[in-house]
N, CA, C and O atoms as CSV, one atom per row, in Angstrom:
chain,resi,resn,atom,element,x,y,z
A,1,MET,N,N,8.201,-12.119,-6.598
A,1,MET,CA,C,7.124,-12.614,-5.197
A,1,MET,C,C,7.467,-14.105,-5.679
A,1,MET,O,O,7.395,-14.268,-6.898
A,2,GLY,N,N,7.807,-15.151,-4.954
A,2,GLY,CA,C,7.446,-16.361,-5.099
A,2,GLY,C,C,6.776,-16.717,-4.420
A,2,GLY,O,O,6.344,-16.034,-3.492
A,3,LEU,N,N,6.372,-18.209,-4.699
A,3,LEU,CA,C,5.118,-19.431,-4.039
A,3,LEU,C,C,5.932,-19.474,-2.768
A,3,LEU,O,O,7.114,-19.800,-2.659
A,4,ILE,N,N,5.021,-19.056,-1.749
A,4,ILE,CA,C,5.011,-19.909,-0.310
A,4,ILE,C,C,4.648,-21.102,0.138
A,4,ILE,O,O,3.568,-21.272,0.704
A,5,ARG,N,N,5.113,-21.615,0.027
A,5,ARG,CA,C,4.278,-23.418,0.111
A,5,ARG,C,C,4.682,-23.814,1.761
A,5,ARG,O,O,5.818,-23.484,2.102
A,6,GLU,N,N,4.217,-24.183,2.315
A,6,GLU,CA,C,3.891,-24.924,3.622
A,6,GLU,C,C,4.755,-26.322,3.588
A,6,GLU,O,O,4.923,-27.094,2.643
A,7,PRO,N,N,5.173,-26.378,4.731
A,7,PRO,CA,C,5.961,-27.852,4.952
A,7,PRO,C,C,5.301,-28.482,5.221
A,7,PRO,O,O,4.277,-28.161,5.825
A,8,LYS,N,N,5.694,-30.004,4.786
A,8,LYS,CA,C,5.242,-30.860,4.819
A,8,LYS,C,C,5.049,-31.518,6.139
A,8,LYS,O,O,5.921,-31.680,6.993
A,9,ASN,N,N,3.196,-32.052,6.233
A,9,ASN,CA,C,3.204,-32.357,7.960
A,9,ASN,C,C,2.651,-31.219,8.604
A,9,ASN,O,O,2.223,-31.150,9.756
A,10,VAL,N,N,2.710,-30.277,7.679
A,10,VAL,CA,C,2.707,-28.736,9.166
A,10,VAL,C,C,1.294,-28.309,8.027
A,10,VAL,O,O,1.249,-28.242,6.799
A,11,ASP,N,N,-0.045,-28.017,9.395
A,11,ASP,CA,C,-0.883,-27.391,8.808
A,11,ASP,C,C,-1.120,-25.852,9.608
A,11,ASP,O,O,-1.222,-25.725,10.828
A,12,PHE,N,N,-1.189,-24.547,8.426
A,12,PHE,CA,C,-1.131,-23.448,9.113
A,12,PHE,C,C,-2.844,-23.098,9.355
A,12,PHE,O,O,-3.659,-23.309,8.457
A,13,THR,N,N,-3.129,-22.688,10.338
A,13,THR,CA,C,-4.288,-21.791,10.262
A,13,THR,C,C,-4.827,-20.974,11.192
A,13,THR,O,O,-4.904,-21.208,12.398
A,14,VAL,N,N,-5.227,-19.940,10.574
A,14,VAL,CA,C,-5.921,-18.234,11.203
A,14,VAL,C,C,-7.357,-18.364,11.611
A,14,VAL,O,O,-8.404,-18.693,11.053
A,15,LEU,N,N,-6.988,-17.972,12.814
A,15,LEU,CA,C,-8.197,-17.354,13.235
A,15,LEU,C,C,-8.986,-15.877,12.994
A,15,LEU,O,O,-8.720,-14.820,13.567
A,16,ASP,N,N,-9.859,-16.074,12.148
A,16,ASP,CA,C,-10.470,-14.489,11.993
A,16,ASP,C,C,-11.447,-14.045,12.500
A,16,ASP,O,O,-12.547,-14.596,12.502
A,17,LYS,N,N,-11.139,-12.854,13.063
A,17,LYS,CA,C,-12.357,-12.064,14.090
A,17,LYS,C,C,-12.736,-10.750,13.705
A,17,LYS,O,O,-11.961,-9.943,13.191
A,18,PRO,N,N,-13.773,-10.569,13.924
A,18,PRO,CA,C,-14.485,-9.457,13.079
A,18,PRO,C,C,-14.080,-8.026,13.606
A,18,PRO,O,O,-14.384,-7.691,14.750
A,19,TRP,N,N,-13.416,-7.219,12.789
A,19,TRP,CA,C,-13.083,-5.983,13.372
A,19,TRP,C,C,-14.118,-5.231,14.072
A,19,TRP,O,O,-15.299,-5.123,13.744
A,20,THR,N,N,-13.306,-4.541,15.448
A,20,THR,CA,C,-13.939,-3.764,15.686
A,20,THR,C,C,-14.758,-2.128,15.321
A,20,THR,O,O,-15.067,-2.299,14.142
A,21,ASP,N,N,-15.226,-0.757,15.683
A,21,ASP,CA,C,-15.429,-0.159,14.641
A,21,ASP,C,C,-14.674,0.499,14.677
A,21,ASP,O,O,-14.538,1.250,13.712
A,22,GLU,N,N,-13.470,0.626,16.154
A,22,GLU,CA,C,-12.643,1.455,16.073
A,22,GLU,C,C,-11.914,1.040,15.230
A,22,GLU,O,O,-11.763,1.759,14.242
A,23,GLU,N,N,-11.198,-0.249,15.289
A,23,GLU,CA,C,-10.719,-0.764,14.662
A,23,GLU,C,C,-10.974,-0.381,12.624
A,23,GLU,O,O,-10.061,0.119,11.965
A,24,LEU,N,N,-12.078,-0.682,12.127
A,24,LEU,CA,C,-12.295,-0.146,11.143
A,24,LEU,C,C,-12.259,1.195,10.595
A,24,LEU,O,O,-11.948,1.377,9.418
A,25,LYS,N,N,-12.579,2.210,11.430
A,25,LYS,CA,C,-12.339,3.909,11.464
A,25,LYS,C,C,-10.660,4.289,11.607
A,25,LYS,O,O,-10.223,5.333,11.123
A,26,GLU,N,N,-9.910,3.455,12.225
A,26,GLU,CA,C,-8.462,3.484,12.051
A,26,GLU,C,C,-7.842,3.041,10.879
A,26,GLU,O,O,-6.991,3.665,10.245
A,27,PHE,N,N,-8.379,1.751,10.569
A,27,PHE,CA,C,-7.693,1.085,9.170
A,27,PHE,C,C,-8.246,2.223,8.273
A,27,PHE,O,O,-7.293,2.502,7.546
A,28,SER,N,N,-9.391,3.104,7.913
A,28,SER,CA,C,-9.840,3.481,7.057
A,28,SER,C,C,-8.863,4.756,6.523
A,28,SER,O,O,-8.304,5.070,5.472
A,29,ALA,N,N,-9.030,5.410,8.179
A,29,ALA,CA,C,-7.588,6.661,8.070
A,29,ALA,C,C,-6.340,6.632,7.483
A,29,ALA,O,O,-5.826,7.486,6.760
A,30,PHE,N,N,-5.826,5.397,7.919
A,30,PHE,CA,C,-4.929,4.864,7.502
A,30,PHE,C,C,-4.271,4.907,5.822
A,30,PHE,O,O,-3.319,5.301,5.149
A,31,ILE,N,N,-5.523,4.214,5.766
A,31,ILE,CA,C,-5.649,4.266,3.787
A,31,ILE,C,C,-5.926,5.500,3.212
A,31,ILE,O,O,-5.312,5.837,2.200
A,32,LYS,N,N,-6.925,6.361,3.809
A,32,LYS,CA,C,-6.708,7.371,3.388
A,32,LYS,C,C,-5.626,8.327,3.790
A,32,LYS,O,O,-5.909,9.369,3.200
A,33,LEU,N,N,-4.763,8.475,4.342
A,33,LEU,CA,C,-3.734,9.334,4.661
A,33,LEU,C,C,-2.835,8.495,3.430
A,33,LEU,O,O,-2.331,9.271,2.618
A,34,ARG,N,N,-2.566,7.051,3.181
A,34,ARG,CA,C,-1.420,6.686,2.684
A,34,ARG,C,C,-1.923,6.951,0.790
A,34,ARG,O,O,-1.140,6.735,-0.135
A,35,LYS,N,N,-2.946,7.302,0.662
A,35,LYS,CA,C,-3.711,7.539,-0.506
A,35,LYS,C,C,-3.216,8.960,-0.633
A,35,LYS,O,O,-2.404,9.210,-1.525
A,36,GLU,N,N,-3.681,10.025,0.275
A,36,GLU,CA,C,-2.541,11.299,-0.074
A,36,GLU,C,C,-1.468,11.613,-0.354
A,36,GLU,O,O,-1.352,12.655,-1.000
A,37,GLN,N,N,-0.529,11.023,-0.071
A,37,GLN,CA,C,0.742,10.727,0.339
A,37,GLN,C,C,0.718,10.213,-1.200
A,37,GLN,O,O,0.976,11.090,-2.024
A,38,ARG,N,N,0.514,9.240,-1.577
A,38,ARG,CA,C,0.703,8.634,-2.986
A,38,ARG,C,C,0.212,9.472,-4.267
A,38,ARG,O,O,0.462,9.342,-5.465
A,39,LYS,N,N,-0.439,10.215,-3.681
A,39,LYS,CA,C,-0.972,11.130,-4.823
A,39,LYS,C,C,0.051,12.451,-5.112
A,39,LYS,O,O,0.371,12.852,-6.232
A,40,LYS,N,N,0.531,13.092,-3.667
A,40,LYS,CA,C,1.672,13.670,-3.958
A,40,LYS,C,C,2.881,12.925,-3.850
A,40,LYS,O,O,3.871,13.651,-3.943
A,41,ARG,N,N,3.022,12.234,-3.756
A,41,ARG,CA,C,4.185,11.573,-4.378
A,41,ARG,C,C,4.149,11.210,-6.059
A,41,ARG,O,O,5.007,11.724,-6.777
A,42,LEU,N,N,3.456,10.599,-6.452
A,42,LEU,CA,C,3.279,10.775,-7.877
A,42,LEU,C,C,3.229,11.928,-8.798
A,42,LEU,O,O,3.632,11.906,-9.961
A,43,ALA,N,N,2.558,13.213,-8.024
A,43,ALA,CA,C,2.376,14.619,-8.408
A,43,ALA,C,C,3.600,15.127,-8.596
A,43,ALA,O,O,3.984,15.384,-9.737
A,44,ARG,N,N,4.582,15.397,-7.231
A,44,ARG,CA,C,6.429,15.522,-7.428
A,44,ARG,C,C,6.777,14.463,-8.555
A,44,ARG,O,O,7.512,15.163,-9.252
A,45,THR,N,N,6.736,13.428,-9.087
A,45,THR,CA,C,7.300,12.422,-9.909
A,45,THR,C,C,6.816,13.522,-11.441
A,45,THR,O,O,7.376,14.391,-12.109
A,46,ALA,N,N,5.571,12.885,-11.432
A,46,ALA,CA,C,5.560,13.613,-13.006
A,46,ALA,C,C,5.820,15.257,-13.229
A,46,ALA,O,O,5.758,15.748,-14.356
A,47,THR,N,N,6.112,16.042,-12.052
A,47,THR,CA,C,6.629,17.310,-12.473
A,47,THR,C,C,7.965,17.245,-12.593
A,47,THR,O,O,8.590,18.250,-12.930
A,48,THR,N,N,8.464,16.304,-12.390
A,48,THR,CA,C,10.078,16.604,-12.090
A,48,THR,C,C,10.617,16.099,-13.553
A,48,THR,O,O,11.584,16.613,-14.114
A,49,THR,N,N,9.759,14.892,-14.147
A,49,THR,CA,C,9.878,14.354,-15.140
A,49,THR,C,C,9.732,15.506,-16.577
A,49,THR,O,O,10.557,15.777,-17.450
A,50,ALA,N,N,8.267,16.019,-16.347
A,50,ALA,CA,C,8.172,16.788,-16.996
A,50,ALA,C,C,9.142,18.175,-17.406
A,50,ALA,O,O,9.271,18.817,-18.448
A,51,THR,N,N,9.785,18.293,-15.941
A,51,THR,CA,C,10.679,19.356,-16.156
A,51,THR,C,C,11.737,19.229,-17.167
A,51,THR,O,O,12.158,19.875,-18.127
A,52,ARG,N,N,12.123,17.576,-16.244
A,52,ARG,CA,C,13.579,17.321,-17.508
A,52,ARG,C,C,13.445,16.855,-18.951
A,52,ARG,O,O,14.377,16.839,-19.755
A,53,LYS,N,N,12.069,16.440,-19.225
A,53,LYS,CA,C,11.629,17.043,-20.684
A,53,LYS,C,C,12.279,18.119,-21.213
A,53,LYS,O,O,13.268,18.225,-21.937
A,54,LYS,N,N,11.555,18.871,-20.726
A,54,LYS,CA,C,11.931,20.153,-20.874
A,54,LYS,C,C,12.920,20.897,-21.396
A,54,LYS,O,O,13.153,21.622,-22.363
A,55,VAL,N,N,13.683,20.244,-19.916
A,55,VAL,CA,C,15.381,20.936,-20.465
A,55,VAL,C,C,16.201,20.254,-21.481
A,55,VAL,O,O,17.102,20.839,-22.082
A,56,ILE,N,N,15.896,19.026,-21.675
A,56,ILE,CA,C,16.483,18.251,-22.578
A,56,ILE,C,C,15.746,18.578,-23.888
A,56,ILE,O,O,16.489,18.332,-24.838
A,57,ALA,N,N,14.617,19.017,-24.250
A,57,ALA,CA,C,14.757,19.269,-25.198
A,57,ALA,C,C,14.884,20.430,-25.720
A,57,ALA,O,O,15.052,20.546,-26.934
């Protein structure tokens, strides 16, 4: 991934607002779901790799 530079004579400003309790709960649920999906995907990949090694050997 490359470096993103600001164009000359242009300033980017970001307004940061605090998250509501509902937004925090939604985000936490999303992160938990993604972690579970990642574990399943990694477990599936490890199983496939181990099976391939057995077949080749």
